[in-house]
N, C-alpha and C positions, 0 to 999 in steps of 0.2 A: 630192231626189226619193226617196231611200231612206227617209228619216224619214217621208215621207207614206205610203209603203207599210207601214211598221211601225205607224203610227197607224191606218191603215185596217184592218190585221189586228187591232189591239186593239179597235177599234169593232165589228168583225164578231165578235170573240170574246164581246163583251157581248150580242150578238143572242140567243143561246139563253136567257140569263138573263132578258132582256126578254120573251121569248115565254112562259116559265114564269111570270113575274110577271104577265103579262096574263091567264093562265089562273086564277091565284089572286087576282086583284084584287077579285072580289066579297067576299072574306073581310074586307075593310076594314069592311063593314057588319055583321059578326057581333055586335059589342057593342051592347047595347041603347041606342038613341038616336043611333047613328052615322048612321042614314038621314037625320037632320035636321042633321047636322054638315057645314057647307060645306067644311071642310078635308078631310073624308073623301071628298067628291065630287071635290075637286081632286086628291087623291092617287089616287083611282080612275081618273080620266081620264089623269093623268100616267103611271100604271103601264100603262095600255092603249096609250098612244102612245109609250112608251119604245122599243120595238123598231122602230117606224117611224122615230124620230129616229136610231136606230143605222144605218138604211139610208140615209136621206136626207143625214145629216151628211157621211159620206165621199164620197158622190156629188157633192154640192154643192162640197165642198172640192176635189175633182179638177177640176171644171169651172172653179172660180175659179183654181186653180193653173195650168191650161193657158192662162187668159186673163191671166196675169202679175199676178194680184192675190193675192200670197202671204200678206200679213197677214190678209186676209179668208178665205183658204183655211184658215189655221190656226184662225181663230175658228170656222169651220164644223166643223172637225174636233174642236174642243173642245166642241161643242154637246151630244153625248151625255153627256160627263162632267159638264158643268154641269147638265144635266137630271137626272142621277142624284143629284147633290149636293142640289139643291132638293127632289127627291122624298124623300130620306132625312131632310132637315130637316123636311118637312111631316109625315112619318109619326111623328116624335117627339111630336107634339102630338095624335095621335089616340088616344083611350082604347081599351083592349082588349087 
């Protein structure tokens, strides 16, 4: 239970970075032609939704943990980190 609390604190620490990323997400379209780039749109949506995943992931993890579904709880807790990893990977392919 202590490690769930630590993981929750880590996810909530990512929340302000997700909010700032959501504010600056339209900058993905600054480079000419990115408005027609499907990866730019996916990155844009993922940056906007990241802070929401940082809130829902720990909440869902605690609900699953209390229902004695610990492996699924850890999967839900890892969702923000997986989301961030995919976002960083997609941003590598966007010119600009």
